[in-house]
GUBA-564425 format. One record per atom (N, C-alpha, C, O): residue number from 0; residue in three letters; atom name; z, x, y. Coordinates in steps of 0.02 Angstrom, whole numbers. Last residue first. Example, Ala and Ser with C-alpha at 12.3 -4.5 7.8 and 13.67 -1.06 7.14 Angstrom:
// GUBA-564425
<nr:1; rest:SER; atom:N; z:354; x:642; y:-112>
<nr:1; rest:SER; atom:CA; z:357; x:684; y:-53>
<nr:1; rest:SER; atom:C; z:394; x:645; y:2>
<nr:1; rest:SER; atom:O; z:402; x:670; y:57>
<nr:0; rest:ALA; atom:N; z:390; x:660; y:-284>
<nr:0; rest:ALA; atom:CA; z:390; x:615; y:-225>
<nr:0; rest:ALA; atom:C; z:390; x:660; y:-165>
<nr:0; rest:ALA; atom:O; z:423; x:712; y:-166>
//
This chain:
// GUBA-564425
<nr:89; rest:PHE; atom:N; z:22; x:-266; y:873>
<nr:89; rest:PHE; atom:CA; z:61; x:-275; y:934>
<nr:89; rest:PHE; atom:C; z:46; x:-340; y:968>
<nr:89; rest:PHE; atom:O; z:75; x:-355; y:1021>
<nr:88; rest:ALA; atom:N; z:-60; x:-265; y:763>
<nr:88; rest:ALA; atom:CA; z:10; x:-245; y:754>
<nr:88; rest:ALA; atom:C; z:52; x:-261; y:815>
<nr:88; rest:ALA; atom:O; z:113; x:-268; y:809>
<nr:87; rest:LYS; atom:N; z:-189; x:-293; y:798>
<nr:87; rest:LYS; atom:CA; z:-151; x:-345; y:763>
<nr:87; rest:LYS; atom:C; z:-77; x:-329; y:758>
<nr:87; rest:LYS; atom:O; z:-36; x:-374; y:749>
<nr:86; rest:ARG; atom:N; z:-227; x:-173; y:857>
<nr:86; rest:ARG; atom:CA; z:-233; x:-235; y:896>
<nr:86; rest:ARG; atom:C; z:-190; x:-291; y:864>
<nr:86; rest:ARG; atom:O; z:-158; x:-330; y:899>
<nr:85; rest:ARG; atom:N; z:-212; x:-85; y:752>
<nr:85; rest:ARG; atom:CA; z:-167; x:-79; y:810>
<nr:85; rest:ARG; atom:C; z:-170; x:-142; y:853>
<nr:85; rest:ARG; atom:O; z:-119; x:-162; y:881>
<nr:84; rest:ALA; atom:N; z:-315; x:-129; y:668>
<nr:84; rest:ALA; atom:CA; z:-245; x:-131; y:645>
<nr:84; rest:ALA; atom:C; z:-197; x:-128; y:705>
<nr:84; rest:ALA; atom:O; z:-148; x:-165; y:707>
<nr:83; rest:GLN; atom:N; z:-430; x:-107; y:745>
<nr:83; rest:GLN; atom:CA; z:-412; x:-175; y:723>
<nr:83; rest:GLN; atom:C; z:-339; x:-180; y:703>
<nr:83; rest:GLN; atom:O; z:-305; x:-228; y:720>
<nr:82; rest:LYS; atom:N; z:-425; x:33; y:761>
<nr:82; rest:LYS; atom:CA; z:-428; x:-11; y:819>
<nr:82; rest:LYS; atom:C; z:-405; x:-82; y:800>
<nr:82; rest:LYS; atom:O; z:-365; x:-113; y:836>
<nr:81; rest:LEU; atom:N; z:-428; x:80; y:627>
<nr:81; rest:LEU; atom:CA; z:-371; x:93; y:671>
<nr:81; rest:LEU; atom:C; z:-369; x:44; y:729>
<nr:81; rest:LEU; atom:O; z:-316; x:16; y:745>
<nr:80; rest:TRP; atom:N; z:-554; x:28; y:575>
<nr:80; rest:TRP; atom:CA; z:-489; x:18; y:544>
<nr:80; rest:TRP; atom:C; z:-432; x:23; y:593>
<nr:80; rest:TRP; atom:O; z:-392; x:-24; y:601>
<nr:79; rest:ASN; atom:N; z:-669; x:49; y:656>
<nr:79; rest:ASN; atom:CA; z:-665; x:-8; y:610>
<nr:79; rest:ASN; atom:C; z:-596; x:-22; y:583>
<nr:79; rest:ASN; atom:O; z:-580; x:-80; y:569>
<nr:78; rest:LYS; atom:N; z:-647; x:161; y:741>
<nr:78; rest:LYS; atom:CA; z:-681; x:100; y:765>
<nr:78; rest:LYS; atom:C; z:-666; x:40; y:721>
<nr:78; rest:LYS; atom:O; z:-652; x:-15; y:746>
<nr:77; rest:LYS; atom:N; z:-583; x:257; y:663>
<nr:77; rest:LYS; atom:CA; z:-553; x:235; y:726>
<nr:77; rest:LYS; atom:C; z:-582; x:169; y:749>
<nr:77; rest:LYS; atom:O; z:-546; x:126; y:774>
<nr:76; rest:PHE; atom:N; z:-676; x:268; y:555>
<nr:76; rest:PHE; atom:CA; z:-606; x:248; y:544>
<nr:76; rest:PHE; atom:C; z:-576; x:221; y:608>
<nr:76; rest:PHE; atom:O; z:-546; x:167; y:607>
<nr:75; rest:LYS; atom:N; z:-790; x:313; y:619>
<nr:75; rest:LYS; atom:CA; z:-791; x:247; y:587>
<nr:75; rest:LYS; atom:C; z:-720; x:222; y:575>
<nr:75; rest:LYS; atom:O; z:-705; x:163; y:585>
<nr:74; rest:GLY; atom:N; z:-740; x:440; y:660>
<nr:74; rest:GLY; atom:CA; z:-765; x:391; y:708>
<nr:74; rest:GLY; atom:C; z:-766; x:321; y:680>
<nr:74; rest:GLY; atom:O; z:-745; x:274; y:714>
<nr:73; rest:VAL; atom:N; z:-709; x:501; y:538>
<nr:73; rest:VAL; atom:CA; z:-656; x:488; y:586>
<nr:73; rest:VAL; atom:C; z:-678; x:437; y:638>
<nr:73; rest:VAL; atom:O; z:-638; x:395; y:659>
<nr:72; rest:SER; atom:N; z:-802; x:417; y:406>
<nr:72; rest:SER; atom:CA; z:-790; x:472; y:452>
<nr:72; rest:SER; atom:C; z:-734; x:453; y:501>
<nr:72; rest:SER; atom:O; z:-714; x:394; y:505>
<nr:71; rest:GLY; atom:N; z:-718; x:314; y:283>
<nr:71; rest:GLY; atom:CA; z:-777; x:341; y:317>
<nr:71; rest:GLY; atom:C; z:-758; x:398; y:363>
<nr:71; rest:GLY; atom:O; z:-702; x:424; y:359>
<nr:70; rest:PHE; atom:N; z:-617; x:263; y:203>
<nr:70; rest:PHE; atom:CA; z:-621; x:242; y:273>
<nr:70; rest:PHE; atom:C; z:-685; x:263; y:308>
<nr:70; rest:PHE; atom:O; z:-704; x:233; y:358>
<nr:69; rest:PHE; atom:N; z:-650; x:316; y:72>
<nr:69; rest:PHE; atom:CA; z:-624; x:249; y:82>
<nr:69; rest:PHE; atom:C; z:-636; x:224; y:153>
<nr:69; rest:PHE; atom:O; z:-663; x:169; y:163>
<nr:68; rest:LYS; atom:N; z:-703; x:444; y:89>
<nr:68; rest:LYS; atom:CA; z:-737; x:396; y:45>
<nr:68; rest:LYS; atom:C; z:-715; x:325; y:60>
<nr:68; rest:LYS; atom:O; z:-755; x:279; y:59>
<nr:67; rest:ASN; atom:N; z:-608; x:502; y:174>
<nr:67; rest:ASN; atom:CA; z:-678; x:495; y:196>
<nr:67; rest:ASN; atom:C; z:-716; x:445; y:153>
<nr:67; rest:ASN; atom:O; z:-757; x:407; y:179>
<nr:66; rest:TYR; atom:N; z:-495; x:501; y:92>
<nr:66; rest:TYR; atom:CA; z:-495; x:463; y:155>
<nr:66; rest:TYR; atom:C; z:-567; x:451; y:178>
<nr:66; rest:TYR; atom:O; z:-584; x:396; y:201>
<nr:65; rest:THR; atom:N; z:-542; x:589; y:-8>
<nr:65; rest:THR; atom:CA; z:-521; x:520; y:-24>
<nr:65; rest:THR; atom:C; z:-522; x:476; y:38>
<nr:65; rest:THR; atom:O; z:-547; x:420; y:36>
<nr:64; rest:GLU; atom:N; z:-565; x:713; y:54>
<nr:64; rest:GLU; atom:CA; z:-622; x:673; y:30>
<nr:64; rest:GLU; atom:C; z:-603; x:600; y:15>
<nr:64; rest:GLU; atom:O; z:-644; x:555; y:23>
<nr:63; rest:GLY; atom:N; z:-458; x:742; y:198>
<nr:63; rest:GLY; atom:CA; z:-484; x:752; y:131>
<nr:63; rest:GLY; atom:C; z:-538; x:702; y:111>
<nr:63; rest:GLY; atom:O; z:-553; x:656; y:149>
<nr:62; rest:ASP; atom:N; z:-369; x:747; y:311>
<nr:62; rest:ASP; atom:CA; z:-391; x:684; y:281>
<nr:62; rest:ASP; atom:C; z:-418; x:693; y:211>
<nr:62; rest:ASP; atom:O; z:-402; x:652; y:168>
<nr:61; rest:GLU; atom:N; z:-319; x:838; y:398>
<nr:61; rest:GLU; atom:CA; z:-294; x:840; y:329>
<nr:61; rest:GLU; atom:C; z:-316; x:779; y:289>
<nr:61; rest:GLU; atom:O; z:-286; x:762; y:238>
<nr:60; rest:LYS; atom:N; z:-335; x:845; y:535>
<nr:60; rest:LYS; atom:CA; z:-389; x:869; y:491>
<nr:60; rest:LYS; atom:C; z:-366; x:879; y:419>
<nr:60; rest:LYS; atom:O; z:-390; x:924; y:384>
<nr:59; rest:THR; atom:N; z:-246; x:781; y:611>
<nr:59; rest:THR; atom:CA; z:-229; x:850; y:593>
<nr:59; rest:THR; atom:C; z:-280; x:880; y:545>
<nr:59; rest:THR; atom:O; z:-269; x:935; y:518>
<nr:58; rest:ALA; atom:N; z:-307; x:656; y:623>
<nr:58; rest:ALA; atom:CA; z:-292; x:695; y:684>
<nr:58; rest:ALA; atom:C; z:-277; x:768; y:668>
<nr:58; rest:ALA; atom:O; z:-293; x:812; y:708>
<nr:57; rest:TYR; atom:N; z:-311; x:609; y:491>
<nr:57; rest:TYR; atom:CA; z:-374; x:624; y:526>
<nr:57; rest:TYR; atom:C; z:-361; x:669; y:587>
<nr:57; rest:TYR; atom:O; z:-399; x:715; y:600>
<nr:56; rest:LYS; atom:N; z:-172; x:593; y:472>
<nr:56; rest:LYS; atom:CA; z:-210; x:639; y:430>
<nr:56; rest:LYS; atom:C; z:-276; x:658; y:463>
<nr:56; rest:LYS; atom:O; z:-296; x:717; y:463>
<nr:55; rest:LEU; atom:N; z:-143; x:494; y:566>
<nr:55; rest:LEU; atom:CA; z:-112; x:560; y:572>
<nr:55; rest:LEU; atom:C; z:-150; x:612; y:532>
<nr:55; rest:LEU; atom:O; z:-160; x:668; y:555>
<nr:54; rest:ALA; atom:N; z:-220; x:391; y:513>
<nr:54; rest:ALA; atom:CA; z:-234; x:415; y:580>
<nr:54; rest:ALA; atom:C; z:-204; x:484; y:591>
<nr:54; rest:ALA; atom:O; z:-235; x:527; y:621>
<nr:53; rest:ALA; atom:N; z:-156; x:373; y:390>
<nr:53; rest:ALA; atom:CA; z:-225; x:397; y:390>
<nr:53; rest:ALA; atom:C; z:-243; x:423; y:460>
<nr:53; rest:ALA; atom:O; z:-278; x:474; y:465>
<nr:52; rest:LEU; atom:N; z:-36; x:320; y:439>
<nr:52; rest:LEU; atom:CA; z:-36; x:384; y:403>
<nr:52; rest:LEU; atom:C; z:-106; x:414; y:402>
<nr:52; rest:LEU; atom:O; z:-115; x:474; y:411>
<nr:51; rest:GLU; atom:N; z:-85; x:200; y:492>
<nr:51; rest:GLU; atom:CA; z:-55; x:250; y:536>
<nr:51; rest:GLU; atom:C; z:-51; x:319; y:503>
<nr:51; rest:GLU; atom:O; z:-60; x:370; y:536>
<nr:50; rest:ILE; atom:N; z:-129; x:137; y:373>
<nr:50; rest:ILE; atom:CA; z:-176; x:152; y:427>
<nr:50; rest:ILE; atom:C; z:-148; x:205; y:474>
<nr:50; rest:ILE; atom:O; z:-185; x:251; y:493>
<nr:49; rest:THR; atom:N; z:-7; x:127; y:304>
<nr:49; rest:THR; atom:CA; z:-63; x:164; y:275>
<nr:49; rest:THR; atom:C; z:-113; x:183; y:329>
<nr:49; rest:THR; atom:O; z:-138; x:240; y:329>
<nr:48; rest:CYS; atom:N; z:65; x:43; y:389>
<nr:48; rest:CYS; atom:CA; z:89; x:112; y:377>
<nr:48; rest:CYS; atom:C; z:33; x:155; y:348>
<nr:48; rest:CYS; atom:O; z:27; x:214; y:365>
<nr:47; rest:LEU; atom:N; z:-11; x:-74; y:376>
<nr:47; rest:LEU; atom:CA; z:-6; x:-40; y:441>
<nr:47; rest:LEU; atom:C; z:18; x:31; y:434>
<nr:47; rest:LEU; atom:O; z:-5; x:76; y:469>
<nr:46; rest:TYR; atom:N; z:9; x:-101; y:237>
<nr:46; rest:TYR; atom:CA; z:-58; x:-91; y:265>
<nr:46; rest:TYR; atom:C; z:-55; x:-52; y:330>
<nr:46; rest:TYR; atom:O; z:-91; x:-3; y:339>
<nr:45; rest:ASP; atom:N; z:148; x:-119; y:230>
<nr:45; rest:ASP; atom:CA; z:116; x:-66; y:191>
<nr:45; rest:ASP; atom:C; z:47; x:-50; y:219>
<nr:45; rest:ASP; atom:O; z:29; x:9; y:225>
<nr:44; rest:ALA; atom:N; z:159; x:-233; y:313>
<nr:44; rest:ALA; atom:CA; z:191; x:-170; y:332>
<nr:44; rest:ALA; atom:C; z:161; x:-111; y:295>
<nr:44; rest:ALA; atom:O; z:149; x:-59; y:324>
<nr:43; rest:ALA; atom:N; z:89; x:-326; y:235>
<nr:43; rest:ALA; atom:CA; z:65; x:-309; y:303>
<nr:43; rest:ALA; atom:C; z:95; x:-243; y:326>
<nr:43; rest:ALA; atom:O; z:60; x:-202; y:355>
<nr:42; rest:GLN; atom:N; z:171; x:-329; y:122>
<nr:42; rest:GLN; atom:CA; z:102; x:-307; y:116>
<nr:42; rest:GLN; atom:C; z:74; x:-287; y:184>
<nr:42; rest:GLN; atom:O; z:39; x:-237; y:189>
<nr:41; rest:GLU; atom:N; z:288; x:-380; y:179>
<nr:41; rest:GLU; atom:CA; z:288; x:-314; y:148>
<nr:41; rest:GLU; atom:C; z:218; x:-287; y:141>
<nr:41; rest:GLU; atom:O; z:206; x:-228; y:153>
<nr:40; rest:LEU; atom:N; z:243; x:-507; y:217>
<nr:40; rest:LEU; atom:CA; z:265; x:-460; y:268>
<nr:40; rest:LEU; atom:C; z:267; x:-389; y:241>
<nr:40; rest:LEU; atom:O; z:250; x:-342; y:277>
<nr:39; rest:ARG; atom:N; z:217; x:-562; y:89>
<nr:39; rest:ARG; atom:CA; z:162; x:-553; y:137>
<nr:39; rest:ARG; atom:C; z:181; x:-503; y:192>
<nr:39; rest:ARG; atom:O; z:141; x:-461; y:212>
<nr:38; rest:TYR; atom:N; z:349; x:-564; y:40>
<nr:38; rest:TYR; atom:CA; z:296; x:-528; y:5>
<nr:38; rest:TYR; atom:C; z:238; x:-513; y:52>
<nr:38; rest:TYR; atom:O; z:213; x:-456; y:54>
<nr:37; rest:GLU; atom:N; z:412; x:-652; y:127>
<nr:37; rest:GLU; atom:CA; z:433; x:-582; y:124>
<nr:37; rest:GLU; atom:C; z:380; x:-539; y:92>
<nr:37; rest:GLU; atom:O; z:367; x:-483; y:115>
<nr:36; rest:THR; atom:N; z:339; x:-768; y:91>
<nr:36; rest:THR; atom:CA; z:338; x:-743; y:160>
<nr:36; rest:THR; atom:C; z:358; x:-670; y:162>
<nr:36; rest:THR; atom:O; z:325; x:-630; y:195>
<nr:35; rest:MET; atom:N; z:374; x:-787; y:-42>
<nr:35; rest:MET; atom:CA; z:304; x:-772; y:-26>
<nr:35; rest:MET; atom:C; z:298; x:-744; y:45>
<nr:35; rest:MET; atom:O; z:256; x:-701; y:58>
<nr:34; rest:THR; atom:N; z:529; x:-701; y:-73>
<nr:34; rest:THR; atom:CA; z:490; x:-761; y:-59>
<nr:34; rest:THR; atom:C; z:418; x:-740; y:-43>
<nr:34; rest:THR; atom:O; z:405; x:-681; y:-32>
<nr:33; rest:THR; atom:N; z:579; x:-598; y:-211>
<nr:33; rest:THR; atom:CA; z:565; x:-611; y:-141>
<nr:33; rest:THR; atom:C; z:528; x:-677; y:-134>
<nr:33; rest:THR; atom:O; z:501; x:-704; y:-182>
<nr:32; rest:LYS; atom:N; z:690; x:-511; y:-314>
<nr:32; rest:LYS; atom:CA; z:649; x:-571; y:-305>
<nr:32; rest:LYS; atom:C; z:640; x:-582; y:-230>
<nr:32; rest:LYS; atom:O; z:687; x:-574; y:-191>
<nr:31; rest:THR; atom:N; z:683; x:-344; y:-363>
<nr:31; rest:THR; atom:CA; z:710; x:-395; y:-318>
<nr:31; rest:THR; atom:C; z:662; x:-453; y:-315>
<nr:31; rest:THR; atom:O; z:601; x:-445; y:-314>
<nr:30; rest:ARG; atom:N; z:730; x:-207; y:-460>
<nr:30; rest:ARG; atom:CA; z:689; x:-268; y:-455>
<nr:30; rest:ARG; atom:C; z:723; x:-317; y:-409>
<nr:30; rest:ARG; atom:O; z:783; x:-329; y:-413>
<nr:29; rest:ARG; atom:N; z:720; x:-40; y:-464>
<nr:29; rest:ARG; atom:CA; z:760; x:-94; y:-435>
<nr:29; rest:ARG; atom:C; z:714; x:-154; y:-427>
<nr:29; rest:ARG; atom:O; z:665; x:-150; y:-390>
<nr:28; rest:VAL; atom:N; z:721; x:105; y:-558>
<nr:28; rest:VAL; atom:CA; z:687; x:42; y:-545>
<nr:28; rest:VAL; atom:C; z:737; x:-9; y:-519>
<nr:28; rest:VAL; atom:O; z:790; x:-20; y:-548>
<nr:27; rest:ALA; atom:N; z:775; x:223; y:-600>
<nr:27; rest:ALA; atom:CA; z:758; x:217; y:-530>
<nr:27; rest:ALA; atom:C; z:725; x:150; y:-512>
<nr:27; rest:ALA; atom:O; z:704; x:141; y:-455>
<nr:26; rest:ASP; atom:N; z:797; x:259; y:-730>
<nr:26; rest:ASP; atom:CA; z:855; x:236; y:-692>
<nr:26; rest:ASP; atom:C; z:838; x:221; y:-618>
<nr:26; rest:ASP; atom:O; z:884; x:209; y:-579>
<nr:25; rest:LYS; atom:N; z:657; x:280; y:-779>
<nr:25; rest:LYS; atom:CA; z:711; x:248; y:-817>
<nr:25; rest:LYS; atom:C; z:768; x:220; y:-774>
<nr:25; rest:LYS; atom:O; z:785; x:161; y:-782>
<nr:24; rest:PHE; atom:N; z:516; x:283; y:-740>
<nr:24; rest:PHE; atom:CA; z:572; x:288; y:-693>
<nr:24; rest:PHE; atom:C; z:635; x:257; y:-724>
<nr:24; rest:PHE; atom:O; z:664; x:211; y:-694>
<nr:23; rest:LEU; atom:N; z:424; x:276; y:-848>
<nr:23; rest:LEU; atom:CA; z:415; x:323; y:-792>
<nr:23; rest:LEU; atom:C; z:478; x:334; y:-751>
<nr:23; rest:LEU; atom:O; z:492; x:391; y:-731>
<nr:22; rest:GLU; atom:N; z:468; x:184; y:-949>
<nr:22; rest:GLU; atom:CA; z:441; x:249; y:-965>
<nr:22; rest:GLU; atom:C; z:442; x:298; y:-907>
<nr:22; rest:GLU; atom:O; z:459; x:357; y:-916>
<nr:21; rest:ASP; atom:N; z:523; x:66; y:-895>
<nr:21; rest:ASP; atom:CA; z:555; x:99; y:-951>
<nr:21; rest:ASP; atom:C; z:531; x:170; y:-962>
<nr:21; rest:ASP; atom:O; z:570; x:213; y:-983>
<nr:20; rest:GLY; atom:N; z:448; x:27; y:-779>
<nr:20; rest:GLY; atom:CA; z:521; x:26; y:-781>
<nr:20; rest:GLY; atom:C; z:552; x:67; y:-836>
<nr:20; rest:GLY; atom:O; z:603; x:99; y:-825>
<nr:19; rest:VAL; atom:N; z:311; x:47; y:-809>
<nr:19; rest:VAL; atom:CA; z:341; x:72; y:-749>
<nr:19; rest:VAL; atom:C; z:416; x:79; y:-756>
<nr:19; rest:VAL; atom:O; z:445; x:132; y:-741>
<nr:18; rest:ALA; atom:N; z:292; x:-10; y:-938>
<nr:18; rest:ALA; atom:CA; z:263; x:55; y:-919>
<nr:18; rest:ALA; atom:C; z:300; x:85; y:-860>
<nr:18; rest:ALA; atom:O; z:318; x:144; y:-862>
<nr:17; rest:GLY; atom:N; z:366; x:-130; y:-930>
<nr:17; rest:GLY; atom:CA; z:376; x:-82; y:-985>
<nr:17; rest:GLY; atom:C; z:351; x:-13; y:-966>
<nr:17; rest:GLY; atom:O; z:386; x:37; y:-977>
<nr:16; rest:TYR; atom:N; z:316; x:-195; y:-821>
<nr:16; rest:TYR; atom:CA; z:385; x:-173; y:-819>
<nr:16; rest:TYR; atom:C; z:401; x:-124; y:-875>
<nr:16; rest:TYR; atom:O; z:444; x:-80; y:-867>
<nr:15; rest:LEU; atom:N; z:180; x:-215; y:-867>
<nr:15; rest:LEU; atom:CA; z:197; x:-183; y:-803>
<nr:15; rest:LEU; atom:C; z:268; x:-154; y:-804>
<nr:15; rest:LEU; atom:O; z:278; x:-95; y:-790>
<nr:14; rest:ALA; atom:N; z:195; x:-278; y:-993>
<nr:14; rest:ALA; atom:CA; z:157; x:-216; y:-987>
<nr:14; rest:ALA; atom:C; z:176; x:-179; y:-923>
<nr:14; rest:ALA; atom:O; z:187; x:-118; y:-924>
<nr:13; rest:HIS; atom:N; z:269; x:-392; y:-958>
<nr:13; rest:HIS; atom:CA; z:296; x:-345; y:-1007>
<nr:13; rest:HIS; atom:C; z:261; x:-277; y:-1001>
<nr:13; rest:HIS; atom:O; z:293; x:-225; y:-1003>
<nr:12; rest:SER; atom:N; z:178; x:-455; y:-872>
<nr:12; rest:SER; atom:CA; z:244; x:-435; y:-848>
<nr:12; rest:SER; atom:C; z:273; x:-381; y:-894>
<nr:12; rest:SER; atom:O; z:300; x:-330; y:-870>
<nr:11; rest:VAL; atom:N; z:76; x:-483; y:-963>
<nr:11; rest:VAL; atom:CA; z:63; x:-437; y:-907>
<nr:11; rest:VAL; atom:C; z:129; x:-412; y:-879>
<nr:11; rest:VAL; atom:O; z:135; x:-352; y:-864>
<nr:10; rest:ILE; atom:N; z:140; x:-573; y:-1047>
<nr:10; rest:ILE; atom:CA; z:114; x:-511; y:-1076>
<nr:10; rest:ILE; atom:C; z:99; x:-459; y:-1021>
<nr:10; rest:ILE; atom:O; z:109; x:-399; y:-1031>
<nr:9; rest:PRO; atom:N; z:177; x:-681; y:-960>
<nr:9; rest:PRO; atom:CA; z:228; x:-639; y:-992>
<nr:9; rest:PRO; atom:C; z:200; x:-573; y:-1019>
<nr:9; rest:PRO; atom:O; z:234; x:-521; y:-1015>
<nr:8; rest:GLN; atom:N; z:112; x:-714; y:-807>
<nr:8; rest:GLN; atom:CA; z:92; x:-708; y:-877>
<nr:8; rest:GLN; atom:C; z:140; x:-659; y:-910>
<nr:8; rest:GLN; atom:O; z:144; x:-601; y:-891>
<nr:7; rest:GLY; atom:N; z:182; x:-716; y:-685>
<nr:7; rest:GLY; atom:CA; z:145; x:-775; y:-708>
<nr:7; rest:GLY; atom:C; z:125; x:-773; y:-781>
<nr:7; rest:GLY; atom:O; z:122; x:-825; y:-814>
<nr:6; rest:ASP; atom:N; z:255; x:-627; y:-609>
<nr:6; rest:ASP; atom:CA; z:277; x:-643; y:-678>
<nr:6; rest:ASP; atom:C; z:243; x:-704; y:-706>
<nr:6; rest:ASP; atom:O; z:273; x:-741; y:-746>
<nr:5; rest:ASP; atom:N; z:196; x:-590; y:-491>
<nr:5; rest:ASP; atom:CA; z:239; x:-649; y:-490>
<nr:5; rest:ASP; atom:C; z:265; x:-669; y:-559>
<nr:5; rest:ASP; atom:O; z:293; x:-723; y:-566>
<nr:4; rest:TYR; atom:N; z:189; x:-430; y:-418>
<nr:4; rest:TYR; atom:CA; z:169; x:-474; y:-472>
<nr:4; rest:TYR; atom:C; z:219; x:-530; y:-478>
<nr:4; rest:TYR; atom:O; z:280; x:-518; y:-472>
<nr:3; rest:TYR; atom:N; z:176; x:-287; y:-351>
<nr:3; rest:TYR; atom:CA; z:170; x:-355; y:-326>
<nr:3; rest:TYR; atom:C; z:144; x:-398; y:-383>
<nr:3; rest:TYR; atom:O; z:84; x:-402; y:-395>
<nr:2; rest:VAL; atom:N; z:275; x:-153; y:-355>
<nr:2; rest:VAL; atom:CA; z:233; x:-193; y:-399>
<nr:2; rest:VAL; atom:C; z:234; x:-263; y:-372>
<nr:2; rest:VAL; atom:O; z:286; x:-296; y:-371>
<nr:1; rest:LYS; atom:N; z:290; x:3; y:-276>
<nr:1; rest:LYS; atom:CA; z:299; x:-69; y:-273>
<nr:1; rest:LYS; atom:C; z:250; x:-103; y:-320>
<nr:1; rest:LYS; atom:O; z:192; x:-84; y:-324>
<nr:0; rest:MET; atom:N; z:375; x:152; y:-284>
<nr:0; rest:MET; atom:CA; z:318; x:114; y:-307>
<nr:0; rest:MET; atom:C; z:335; x:41; y:-304>
<nr:0; rest:MET; atom:O; z:388; x:19; y:-327>
//
């Protein structure tokens, strides 16, 4: 699980790290400081991986209602999401 938060508000930081770090994953949390450039690259990578995973799910007919609600039908997904993502990825 990735948490994208810049620690701008102490009460929000405490709530995020308290819930995620202390309660859910006691020994599995690793915090790293990143630059804004690294943060943006991580977000782009997450986005592209999500689109490619959705493409695999649509191809194997394992997309389910969540994918259909978010991306639309397989045709809309390919036209609006997959095509744009692949064009920008390469």
